[in-house]
Every structure is written in C-alpha cells, then in structure tokens.
NUBA-272349 format. One record per residue: x, y, z of N, C-alpha, C in turn; residue in one letter. Coordinates in pm, whole numbers, plus 32768, in hexadecimal, padded with zeros to 4 digits. Example, Ala and Ser with C-alpha at 12.3 -4.5 7.8 and 13.67 -1.06 7.14 Angstrom:
BEGIN
85277DC7830C84CE7E3E830C85287EB6830Ca;85057F1F82C485577F9682CA850A80038313s;
END
This chain:
BEGIN
80DBB49185588062B4CC85937FFBB4DE8525x;7F82B4AA853A7F1DB4B284D37ED8B53A84D6x;7EA1B56584647E5CB5E584607DDFB5E184B3x;7DA9B65884CD7D35B66085257CBFB61284EEx;7CAEB60B84707C42B5BC84367C73B58483B2x;7C5EB50783A07C8AB4C983247C37B4FC82B0x;7C72B4F782387C2BB52281C27BB4B4C781ABx;7B4BB50081707AD6B4B081537A5AB4EB8191x;7A0AB49681D2798BB4C182077997B51A8281x;7922B54682AC791CB59E83207943B550839Dx;7998B58783F479CCB53C8467796AB53984DCx;78F5B4FE84C6788DB501852D78B7B4BA85ACx;7903B44E859F792AB4038617797FB4598674x;79E2B49C863E7A38B4F1869079EBB56786C9x;7994B5A286777941B61086A878EAB5E0871Cx;78B2B568870E785FB532877878ACB51A87F9x;7926B4E987EE7979B4D388657995B55788ACx;79B3B5BE886079CFB640889F7950B67988DEx;78E0B66E88977862B69D88D17841B6508950x;7866B5D18955784FB58389CE7896B5BA8A47x;790DB5F58A317954B6358AA17903B6A98AD9x;78C0B6F38A817868B75D8AB077F0B7278AFAx;77BBB6B78ACC7744B67E8B0B7762B64F8B99x;77D0B6058BAD77EEB5D78C357813B64C8C8Fx;7849B6B78C567865B72F8CA577E3B7768CCBx;7785B77C8C6D7704B7BB8C8B76B7B76D8CF6x;76D0B6EC8D007692B69E8D6D76B9B6D78DF5x;7730B70F8DFF775EB7468E7F7714B7C88E9Fx;76E7B80E8E397693B8838E4F7608B8588E7Bx;75D1B7F28E3A7548B7C98E547533B7758ED0x;759EB73E8F0A7589B6E58F7D755AB7308FF8x;7582B7AF9007755CB7FA907F74C7B81E9081x;748CB854901373FCB86D901873ABB7F1903Cx;73D2B77E9005738BB70290267399B6E090B9x;740FB6F790F1742CB6CB917A740BB73491E4x;73DAB7AB91BD73C2B8149220736CB7E69296x;72F9B7A5927F72AAB77A92F372F5B717934Cx;7341B6BC930F738DB65A935D73FCB69F93ACx;7443B6FC936B74ADB74693AF7475B79B9421x;7402B7D7940B73C4B82A947373A5B7D794EFx;7371B76094DB7351B709954D73CFB6D1958Ex;7432B6A9953B74A9B66995727504B6CB95BAx;750EB7449587756DB7A695BF752AB80C9619x;74A3B8119617745CB86D966E7473B8FF964Dx;747CB92095CC7499B9A995A27421B9E59559x;741BBA6A955873B0BAB0951373C9BAAF947Cx;735CBAC694327367BAC893A073C5BB369371x;73C6BBA893B5741FBC15938E74B2BBEE939Ex;74D2BB9D9404755CBB6D94157580BB0993A7x;7523BAAF938A753EBA4A93247546BA869298x;7511BAFF9287751CBB40920475ADBB5191D9x;7608BB5B923C7696BB68921A76C9BAEA91D4x;768DBA7791F276B5B9FE91AB768BBA039119x;7618BA4290FE75EDBA529074764DBAAB9026x;7682BB0F906976D5BB739025776ABB5C9036x;7793BB0A90977821BAFA90B2786FBAC6903Cx;7833BA6D8FED787ABA338F7B7899BA9D8F11x;784EBB0C8F167861BB768EB278C0BBE28EDFx;78E7BBE48F5F7935BC558F9279BABC628F49x;7A02BBF48F3B7A83BBFA8EF67A71BC228E64x;7A0BBBEC8E2379F4BC0E8D9879CFBCA08D86x;7982BCD68DE4795ABD628DDA79D2BDBF8DE7x;7A39BD928E2D7AB0BDE58E427B1CBDCB8DD9x;7B26BD4D8DA97B9CBD278D5C7B7CBCE98CD4x;7B04BD008C9F7AE3BCC68C1E7B40BCF28BAFx;7B5BBD748BA77BB4BDA78B3E7C41BD708B50x;7C70BD6C8BCC7CF5BD358BE67CFCBCA38BBBx;7C90BC588BD27C8EBBCD8BA67C9ABBC38B0Fx;7C59BC1F8AC77C65BC1F8A367CF3BC378A08x;7D3ABC8F8A4B7DC6BCA78A287E1BBC2B8A41x;7DFEBBE48AAE7E48BB698ACC7E2BBAFF8A61x;7DAEBAF78A367D8BBA9889CB7DDBBAB7894Dx;7DE3BB3689287E30BB5A88B17EC4BB3B88C1x;7EF5BB42893B7F84BB2B89547FA6BA95895Bx;7F59BA4789A77F7CB9BB89C27F36B9578967x;7ECBB98189277E80B92588D37E01B8F58918x;7D94B8E388CC7D13B8C5890A7D07B8398944x;7D4AB7D6890A7D3CB74D893D7D6BB74389CDx;7DDDB77D89EB7E11B7778A747DB1B7B68AD7x;7D75B8268AB07D1CB86C8B0D7C9AB8218B23x;7C64B7E18ABB7BEBB7918ACD7C04B71E8B2Fx;7C71B6D68B1B7C90B6658B737CABB6938C01x;7CF7B7008C107D13B7348C967C93B75F8CDCx;7C38B79E8C927BBBB7CA8CCE7B66B7568D00x;7B61B6E98CB47B17B6738CE17B54B6398D60x;7BD7B6318D647C1AB5F88DDA7C04B64E8E56x;7C0EB6D18E487BFBB72A8EBB7B6DB71D8EF2x;7B0AB71A8E9A7A80B70A8EC87A6CB6858F10x;7AA4B61A8ED87A94B5978F167AD4B58E8F9Fx;7B4DB5C18FAD7B92B5BB902D7B4EB6139095x;7B1DB688906C7AD8B6E090CA7A56B6A190FCx;7A0AB66590A2798FB62490CB79A7B5AF9128x;7A11B562910C7A32B4F191637A58B52091EEx;7AA3B58E91F77ACAB5C3927A7A50B5ED92CBx;79F0B62F928B7977B65992D17927B5E19301x;791FB57A92AF78D4B50292D67914B4BD934Ex;7997B4B9935379DCB47693C179D2B4C59443x;79D0B54A943B79CEB59D94B47941B5AA94EDx;78E0B5D1949C7856B5DA94C87830B65A950Fx;788CB6B99520786DB73695657855B7A89503x;780EB810953277EEB88094DA7868B8D294B1x;78C8B8EF950A793BB94194DE7987B9059469x;79A6B882947279EFB84494037995B8349389x;7914B81F939F78B7B817932E78B8B89B92E0x;78B5B90A932878B9B98C92E6793FB9A292A0x;79ADB97D92E27A31B98B92A37A3BB9359226x;7A00B8BE922B7A06B86691B779BBB8A19140x;7952B8F0915C790AB92E90EE7962B99590A6x;79B9B9D790F17A15BA3590B07A77B9EA9056x;7AA9B97790877B03B92890347ABAB8ED8FBCx;7A3EB8C28FD179EFB8928F5F79DAB9028EFAx;79CCB97D8F2B79C0B9EE8ED07A3DBA018E7Cx;7AB2B9ED8EBA7B30B9F58E707B34B98E8E00x;7B0EB9138E217B0CB8AA8DBC7AA2B8C18D52x;7A2EB8F18D7D79C0B9098D1F79E6B9718CB7x;7A20B9E08CE57A41BA4A8C857AB1BA1B8C27x;7B0DB9C98C577B75B9938BFF7B37B9428B8Fx;7AD4B8EF8BB07A95B89B8B4A7A46B8EF8AE6x;79F0B9488B187995B98C8ABD79DAB9F98A6Bx;7A4EBA288A977A9BBA858A447AEDBA3989DDx;7B29B9C98A067B83B98089AD7B3AB9298948x;7AC6B8F3896C7A83B89389147A5FB8CE888Cx;7A27B94888827A0DB97D87FB7A8BB98B87A7x;7AFAB9B387E67B78B9BB879C7BA7B9318771x;7B90B8CC87C57BB4B84487A07B5EB812872Dx;7ADDB83287307A85B80D86C17AB3B84F8640x;7AD9B8CD86497B0AB91485D37B85B8CF8599x;7BDEB8A185F17C55B85A85C27C30B7D48584x;7BD1B78F85C07BA4B70E858D7B67B71D8502x;7B21B78B84EA7AE0B79F84697B43B7B383F8x;7BB8B7E984167C22B7FB83B27BEFB8428335x;7BA9B8B283487B7CB90282D87AF3B8E082A3x;7AB3B87982D77A2CB85782A979C6B8BD82DCx;794EB8B982A478E2B91382CC78C5B9028362x;78D0B96E83B178C4B95F84427836B95E8477x;77D4B98E8427774DB99E845B7711B923849Bx;770FB8B0845776D3B83A84947716B8108516x;779BB818851B77E2B7EE859477C3B84A8609x;77BDB8CD85F177A1B929865E7710B924868Bx;76B5B8FD8631762BB8E6865B7624B87186BDx;7671B808869F7677B79686FB76B7B7BF877Fx;7725B80A87797768B83687F47709B888884Cx;76B6B8DB880F765DB931885D75F9B8E488B0x;75E6B86388937588B81388E175C4B7E08964x;7643B7FC897F7683B7BA89F17641B7DC8A76x;7617B85A8A8775DEB8818B077555B8418B1Ex;74F4B84F8AC17474B80A8AD97482B7748ADFx;74DBB73A8A8E74ECB6A88A927523B67B8B18x;7587B6C28B4C75C2B69C8BCC7563B6AE8C40x;751BB71F8C4174BDB7378CAE744AB6D48CA9x;741CB6B38C2F73B3B64E8C2373E3B5C78C57x;745CB5A18C317491B51F8C5B7499B5158CF2x;74D0B57B8D3374DFB5748DC47458B5828E0Ax;73F9B5C98DCC7376B5D88E09732BB5538E10x;734EB4F78DB9730FB4728DBC734BB4198E28x;73AEB44D8E7073EFB3FF8ED873AEB4098F60x;7332B4398F6672EDB4438FE672E9B3C19035x;72C8B34F8FF772CAB2D190437354B2B0907Cx;73BFB2CB90307446B2B590647462B30F90DBx;7436B38D90D2744BB3EB913F7402B3BD91BDx;7386B39191AD7339B36392207374B2E4925Cx;73ACB28E920773E2B2109238746BB2209279x;74BDB27B92447548B28592727563B2FE92CAx;7505B35C92D1751FB3D893187574B43592C4x;7583B4B192F375CBB510929F765EB4EB9292x;769AB4B192FA7728B48E92F1773FB41F928Cx;76E9B3BC928C76F5B353922776DFB387919Bx;7681B3E4918D7664B41E910B76DBB46F90D8x;771AB4BA91327794B504910C7803B4A390E2x;780FB435912A7875B3D391087860B395907Fx;77E2B379905C77C5B3418FD877E6B3A58F69x;77C7B4248F8077EAB48A8F1E7881B4968F0Dx;78CAB48F8F7D795CB4978F767994B4228F26x;795FB3AC8F3E798DB3368EF47974B3478E5Fx;78FFB37A8E3A78DFB38E8DAC7942B3EE8D6Bx;7966B4598DB079C5B4BA8D7B7A4FB47C8D64x;7A7DB4308DC67B03B3F78DBC7B0AB38C8D4Fx;7AA2B33B8D467A9FB2D48CDE7A98B3158C54x;7A47B37E8C477A3CB3BF8BC47ABEB4028B9Dx;7B04B43C8BFE7B85B47A8BDF7BE5B4138BA6x;7BE9B39D8BE27C41B3358BAE7C1AB3078B23x;7B96B2F78B0D7B68B2CA8A8A7B85B3338A1Ex;7B6EB3B28A3E7B88B41B89DC7C1EB42989BFx;7C70B4168A267D01B41C8A117D2DB3B189ADx;7CF6B33A89B97D18B2CF895C7CE2B2EB88D0x;7C64B31B88CA7C25B33088487C66B3A287F9x;7C99B40688417CD4B47B87FE7D6CB47687F8x;7DA6B40788227E38B3FC88247E71B40B8797x;7ED9B45C878B7F1BB46E870B7EE3B4DB86B4x;7E77B51E86E07E43B58C86907EA7B600868Dx;7EB9B63A86197F10B6B0860D7EC3B72A8637x;7EEBB76886A67EA5B7DB86DC7EEEB85B86BBx;7EA6B8BF86847EE6B94086697F04B98986EBx;7F77B9CA86F27F9CBA1E87637FBBBAA8872Cx;7F77BB0D87617F84BB94872B800CBBCF8748x;8035BC2A86F480AFBC75870D809DBCCB8789x;810BBCEE87CB8104BD35884A80F0BDCB8833x;8076BDED88108056BE7B87FD7FD1BE9D883Ex;7FB7BE5988B07F35BE6A88F07F19BEFA8916x;7F80BF4489427F68BFCC896E7F2FC0228900x;7F67C01888867F34C06788187EA7C03E87F2x;7E8EBFBA87EF7E09BF8B87CD7DA3BFB88836x;7DC6BFAE88B57D6ABFD8891E7D51C06E8916x;7DBAC0BB88F87DA7C14A88E97D48C16C8878x;7D53C12288087CF8C13987987C68C11987BFx;7C56C0AC880A7BCFC08988357B96C0F18894x;7BEAC12588EF7BBCC189894E7B8CC2088909x;7BC4C22788957B9DC29F884C7B1CC28B87FDx;7AF0C21087F17A77C1F387A67A00C1E58805x;798DC21A87DB7915C20F882F78D6C1858826x;78EEC13D87B978A7C0C087A378C1C056880Ex;793EC03A88367951BFD5889E790CBFF98921x;7911C078894578CEC0A389C07837C08B89B6x;77FDC0AF8945776EC0A289347743C0108933x;778FBFBC88EC776EBF2E88E9777CBEEF8973x;77E5BF1589BC77F6BEE08A427786BF088A9Fx;7758BF858A9576EBBFB38AEB7667BF6F8AC6x;7650BF598A4575D7BF118A1D75D9BE818A4Fx;764EBE418A4A7657BDBA8A807640BDBB8B16x;7672BE228B5A765CBE2D8BEA75C8BE3D8C0Ax;7582BE928BBD74F3BEA68BD474A5BE268BBCx;74C7BDE08B4F7482BD638B327496BCFD8BA2x;7512BCEB8BCD752DBC878C3474F0BCAD8CBBx;74EDBD2F8CDA74ACBD5A8D567418BD358D54x;73D6BD4F8CE37349BD298CD67337BC928CDEx;738BBC4B8C94737EBBB98C89738DBB758D11x;73F5BB9C8D5A740FBB578DD873BEBB8F8E4Bx;738ABC088E3D7328BC378E9E72AABBE28E97x;7286BBB88E1E7210BB648E0C722DBAD28E2Fx;728EBA968DEB72A3BA068DFC72F1B9E48E7Ax;7337BA458EB57377BA2A8F347314BA0F8FA3x;729DBA4D8F98723ABA40900371BBB9F98FD6x;71B4B9CF8F57713BB98E8F28711BB90E8F75x;717DB8B58F937159B83F8FE3711EB863906Bx;7155B8C890AC7121B8F1912E7095B92C911Fx;707FB97D90B76FFBB9B8909F6F93B94C9083x;6FB5B8EC902F6F57B88090106F37B82E908Cx;6F9DB81590DD6F85B7CB91596F2BB81691B7x;6F3DB89A91BF6EECB8EB921B6E5BB8F591ECx;6E46B90291696DBEB91791366D72B8959122x;6DBBB82B90FD6D79B7AC90E16D8EB744914Fx;6DE9B76091AA6E06B6FF92126E4BB68291DDx;6E9DB69091756EDFB61E91376F64B601917Ax;6F93B585916C7015B55C91A17086B57E9141x;70FFB55C916C7176B57F911F7175B53D9095x;7150B4BE908E7152B478900D70F3B4B88FAAx;707AB4D98FD77016B5128F7D703EB59E8F4Fx;7069B5F38FAB7090B67A8F83710CB6778F2Ax;7167B61A8F4571DDB60E8EF071B8B5E48E62x;715BB5848E567131B5578DD270EBB5C68D84x;7093B6118DC8704DB67F8D8570AFB6EC8D5Ax;710CB70D8DB2716FB7728D8E71C5B7428D19x;71EDB6C48D1E723BB68C8CB071F1B6918C2Cx;716EB6768C30711EB67D8BB6711CB70B8B7Ex;7108B76C8BD67105B7F88BA9718BB8238B70x;71F7B8008BB5727CB8288B88729EB7E58B03x;7274B7688AF17295B71E8A777261B76489FBx;71F1B7A98A0871BAB7F08995721BB85A8962x;7271B88C89BA72D3B8EF89907331B8BA8926x;7350B839892973A7B7FF88C27365B8088838x;72E1B7F388347299B80487B572A1B8958787x;729BB8F387E572ABB97F87C17335B99C8789x;739DB95E87C37424B96F878E742CB94486FCx;73F8B8CE86DF73FFB89A865773A8B8EC85F8x;7334B91B862972DEB96F85D67324B9F285B2x;7370BA29861173BABAA485F57420BA8E8587x;7465BA1B858B74C4B9FD85217482B9F98499x;740AB9BC849273C2B9B684137395BA4083E5x;7363BA9284427335BB18841E73A8BB7083EEx;7419BB668432748EBBB5840874C0BB87837Fx;74BEBB03836774E9BACF82E6748DBAFC8274x;740EBB14829573AEBB42823073B3BBD88219x;740BBC1D82627420BCAA824673E7BD0B82ABx;73A7BCDB83157376BD36837C73EDBD7683C4x;73EDBDF983CC745DBE41840B7462BE2384A0x;74D9BE0B84D274E9BDEA856074B3BE5785BCx;74C9BEDA85A2748FBF3F85FB73F7BF3A8601x;73B6BF2185907324BF19858F72F5BEA085DEx;7338BE2F85CC7314BDB886177322BDD086ADx;738BBE1686D5739FBE3487627330BE8C8799x;7308BEF2874D729FBF4C877B721CBF018790x;71F7BEAD8730717CBE60873D7182BDFF87B2x;71F4BDBD87C27202BD5A882E71FDBD9D88B7x;7241BE0C88C87240BE50894971B4BE85896Bx;716BBEB6890770E3BEE58921708BBE748955x;7091BE0189127043BD8F89417071BD5B89C7x;70F5BD6289DF712CBD348A5E70F4BD878AD1x;70EEBE0B8ABF70BCBE608B29702ABE468B49x;6FD8BE358AE16F4ABE1F8AF76F2EBD998B3Ax;6F6DBD308B076F55BCAB8B416F92BC9F8BCBx;700BBCD48BDE704CBCCA8C607003BD148CCDx;6FC9BD888CAB6F7FBDD48D0F6F04BD878D3Dx;6EC6BD3D8CE26E4CBCF58D076E62BC7C8D5Fx;6EDABC418D5A6EF3BBC78DA66EDFBBDD8E3Bx;6F0DBC4F8E6E6F0ABC688EFD6E93BCBC8F28x;6E36BCD68ECC6DBDBD1F8EF06D61BCC38F40x;6D45BCE68FBA6CF8BC8E90116C6ABC758FE2x;6C35BCCC8F896BACBCBC8F5C6B9CBC458EFDx;6C09BC178EC06BFFBBA98E606BFABB238EA7x;6BABBAC58E746BAFBA3E8EAC6C34B9FC8E8Dx;6C5AB9988EDD6CDEB9598EC86CF3B9228E3Bx;6C8AB8E88E006C9AB8B28D796CBCB91C8D13x;6C7CB9908D1E6C99B9FD8CC26D26BA328CD7x;6D51BA3B8D556DD9BA698D726E40BA0A8D36x;6E26B9878D3E6E84B9288D056E86B9318C6Dx;6E11B9468C2E6E0DB9578B9D6E5FB9D08B72x;6E58BA3B8BC06EA9BAB18BA26F3EBA938BB3x;6F61BA3D8C136FEDBA178C257021B9CC8BAAx;6FCDB9798B6F6FF3B9338AF57009B9968A83x;6FACB9F68A756FBABA5C8A0D7036BAB28A26x;704EBAD68AA370C3BB248AC97143BADC8A9Ex;7148BA5B8AB471BEBA0D8A8F71D2BA0A89F8x;7165B9F789AE7170B9F3891C71A2BA7788E4x;716BBAE589157196BB6888E57224BB878911x;7246BB61898B72CFBB7589B97334BB298967x;730CBAB689327368BA6788E07390BAAB885Fx;7344BB0E88337367BB5787B973DCBBB687CEx;73F7BBDB884B7455BC49886674E8BC208859x;7518BBB3889975A8BB95889075DCBB838803x;7598BB3887A875D0BB2C872275DDBBB386DAx;757EBC0D86F07587BC9186B275FEBCDF86E8x;7615BCD6876B7688BD1A87A6770BBCDB8777x;7711BC5587707789BC12873E77A7BC3B86AEx;773DBC48865D774FBC6F85D1778CBCFB85C7x;7755BD5A8612778CBDE18610781ABDE48646x;7834BD9586AE78BBBD9186E6791EBD5B8680x;78F8BCF186387952BCB885D4796EBD1C8564x;790BBD6D8541791FBDCF84D67982BE3C84FFx;798EBE55858179E3BEC285B17A62BE9085F5x;7A77BE0D85F97AE6BDD686477B6CBDE28601x;7B6CBDF1857E7BE8BDE985317C29BD62854Ex;7CADBD6185687CEFBCE085807CF5BCBB8613x;7CC2BD0F866D7CCDBCF886FD7C4ABCC08735x;7C2ABC4587107BADBC0A873C7BAABBF787D3x;7C1BBBCE880C7C1DBBB8889C7BFEBC3688E9x;7C3BBCA588C07C25BD2489057B93BD5088FAx;7B58BD4588837ACEBD6F88717A6FBD1588BEx;7A88BC9288BD7A35BC38890C7A43BC5689A0x;7ABBBC7B89CA7ACDBCA18A557A78BD198A7Ax;7A6DBD788A1D7A1ABDED8A367987BDC58A45x;7958BD7089EB78CEBD4189F578B6BCF58A76x;7914BC9F8A9A7901BC4E8B11790EBCA08B91x;7958BD0F8B8A795BBD678BFF78CFBDA28C16x;788DBDC98BA97803BDF78BB677A7BD888BE3x;77B9BD118BAA776ABC9C8BD17772BC858C67x;77EABC838C9B77FCBC648D2977D3BCD78D83x;77DDBD528D5277ABBDC38DA07714BDB68DB5x;76CDBD908D4A763DBD7A8D58761DBD038DB0x;766ABC988DA17658BC228DF47673BC418E87x;76D1BC9A8EA076F1BCC18F297684BD188F66x;765BBD808F1E7602BDE48F58756FBDBE8F51x;7547BD778EE874BABD558ED8747EBD0D8F50x;74B6BC9A8F79747EBC558FED748BBCA3906Fx;74F8BCED9080750ABD3A90FB749FBDA69108x;748ABDF2909D7426BE5C90A1739ABE2090AEx;7380BDB5906372FDBD76906C72E3BD3F90F8x;7348BCFF91347338BCCA91BB731CBD379220x;7362BDA99213734ABE18926E72BEBE52925Bx;7291BE5C91DE720BBE9091C4719FBE3591FDx;71B1BDB291EB7150BD5492217149BD5E92B9x;71BFBD6892F971C2BD6E938B717DBDEC93C0x;7189BE5C93787153BEDB93AA70C4BEF7937Bx;70A7BED392FC7029BEFE92C06FCFBE8C9294x;7007BE1692806FB8BDA6924F6FD9BD8591BEx;6F9EBD18918E6FBEBCE691096FA0BD4A909Ax;6F38BD9C90AC6F0FBDF790406F7EBE589019x;6FD8BE7790777041BED9905A70A1BEA88FEEx;70ADBE248FDE7104BDEF8F7570D0BE178EECx;704BBE258EE07011BE518E617047BED88E37x;7053BF348E967087BFB98E777119BFB28E4Ax;7168BF5E8E8B71F4BF4E8E667202BF1E8DD6x;71BBBEB48DB471C6BE798D2E7192BED98CC3x;711FBF178CDD70E6BF738C7B7140BFEC8C64x;717AC0218CCE71D1C0958CC1724FC0778C72x;7290C0078C90730ABFE28C4772ECBFC78BB4x;727DBF838B99725BBF648B0F723BBFE38AC0x;71F3C0408AFD71D2C0BD8AB77250C10C8A96x;72ACC1158AF5732AC15B8ADC7379C1188A6Cx;7373C0948A6573BCC04B89FD7380C0638973x;72FCC06B896B72BDC08A88EA72EEC11188B7x;72F5C173890F7327C1F788E773B9C1ED88BAx;740AC1A089037499C19688E474B3C155885Dx;745BC0FB88317471C0BA87B0746EC11E873Cx;7435C19487537434C1F986EA74BEC22B86C5x;7520C215871C75AAC240870075FFC1D286C0x;75C6C15C86B07613C0ED86777618C0F985E0x;768CC0DA85AA769CC0D9851976EEC05E84F2x;76BCC00C8494770EBF9C8465778BBFCF8420x;77F7BF85842A7873BFA983E5786DBF748357x;7882BFC782F3787CBF96826978E5BF2B8250x;78C2BECC81FD7922BE6481D87991BEA28185x;7A0FBE7381987A7DBEAA814B7A6EBE8B80B8x;7A9DBEE780667A92BED47FD57B1BBEBD7F99x;
END
C-alpha cells in the first residue's frame, strides 16, 4: 500500500481530484435554484413548497454532521467520499426516473446524506494526502468547491431547457457515478489513517469547549445568508428582468464564481498574517451590507446584481477563515471537527432558503434583506469571542 502522498513536490493532482468530489457534489446543491422555474411549471407547486427542495439536501447534514465526522475517523475518509458520491448519484437517478414530487423530495434527503459524507470526509482525505506538508494551499483550493460547483451547474441552463428537469437530474447522476469510479481508481492503494476507537472521549472534550459550537454557528449563519441570496437569485433576476432560465443561470453562475476568488484571497491574507477572527468580522460586515441591498426594491436590477457579485466575493473570505480556526482546534480528530463545521453548514443551508421563502411569500422580496442583515450583524458580534489556538512549542 503506497503512502498518502509520495515524497517530493506538493501533491496537487491528488488534492485536485479530492476537490473535484466536492465540486460535483456542490452541483447537486446548485441544480435546484437553477431549475426552480422549470420545476414550478412542471409540478404545479408554489415557491414555498419548492423551497423544501432547496433545503432537503441539508436536512441529514444538519442532524448528523458530527456523527458523520465520527464515522470518518473510524472508517477512513476515502471510503466515505466514494460512498457519498455513489449515494448522491443513485438518488438523483431515482428521482429522474420517477418524475414525481414525493420521490424527488425523498431523493433530496438521500442526496443530503451523500453530500455530508463527501464534505466531511474530503478535508480529512486531503490532510492524509498531504502527509505532513503545509495544508494552507490545499485547503484554500478545497474551499472553492461550493462556488465552483454552483457556477458549473448554473451554466447548464441550455441543457436544462433542452432535456427538462428529469433529463438534467439524470445527467447530474451520471456525472456523480462516473466521478466516483474515476476517483476510486486514482486513489487506489492510498494508506488511509483510521483513528483509535475513543470517539466518546474526544466528543466529550469538544462538547466542553466553546470553540466548536461558535464555529459551527458562524458557519450556519454564513450559509443561511448565502443560500437565502443565491437560492432565489435566479428567480429574482427572472422576475425583475424578465430573463429566461439560461440567462439567469449564467448571471448567477458569474456571481457565484467570484466567491472562488474570495476563497483564494482569504488564503493569501491568512498566510500574510491577518488573524482569522478579524477577517471574519470584516467579511460578515460587508456581507450584511451587500446582501441587504440585493433585495431592496428601490435599486435597479443592474445595481442589485453588482451587489450580488460583491456579496459572493466577501462571502468567499469566510470558509477558509473558519477552516483555519477549526484546524487549529481540531487536535488529531479532523473528521469530528469537520463534522461539527458541516453540521453548521447544513443547518444554514436547511434554514436559510426555508425562512427566506416564507418571508418572500408573506412580505415580499425586501424581507430577505432583514434576514441577511440581522444574521450578519449577529455574526460580527460573535467573532469577538473567537481566539486563534497558539501553535505548539
């Protein structure tokens, strides 16, 4: 069995393959916002009902993120990444073949199971691949998986219009299954660390610390803001500009893609010595201001879209800072700590679109501004309690 990374240069190829698993998984998150208008027409359902499709993929993660981290530490990250890809692919294929809303909703729960397996296990797999090398560059690349995946699927508007939502789901399922096979071959023979069976003690230690709770809640607030905005941005652009699915998908993809630049910029800022808590405070402040303006009806559509681009760039600064703080406090249990972060991630992904959809239905688009501004302001205050963990001497 070969080691996780051969001696010599930085293992960019393996890091890229693992990040790719996150990207194809993020496509499953982004396919629903793009397809909302098509699903609404095909299934005859209200936007508030379809909001469950935006959040369904996060339900399992919101409940079982920490448990997934414990499983990663027990069984090894490679197995969980591959299993997560397969579960997502099979669930999407089942929904495409059936075509009804009940199974479509059930498939989103299964996709959530696969999604959380991938995003919890992949950072631990990257850590194993690095084999002691400097983790910063690799985790900056990993942090781009969500904007990269959502951008990629947002460019699929022409495919969605040509094949319908069922065909589009089928293509996504095929991509997941093919990628799982390719990654299995590429990572075959890697020596994967498996933690000793002491999860209860490690979990107890984490429960006694405020840091995992705070980081998880900050990730939840960020994701609630992010998906409240980008979950409904295609629908908002279509309503204000009268654009079709392809155009709104391309514009949304452009805005989301800027987030990847924010991810990489955060890595550079952290490497230059900017403290992660300070970076988080600045990013959340900008996120609240720009996010509130997107849904303000007084702004022209062009200005609202420009704010969406700014919102994405500022939001991209947040995950690398949270990953950095999590790594400083994880000790040897990376899977468990990542599970904690992803539980917060999925809680925000679950609640953000649901609350935003309910607010839009009752009060109109402007109410989303209050949601985003309030969560961002609370997060700025919360960053005052964050403290970096000193490096061991």
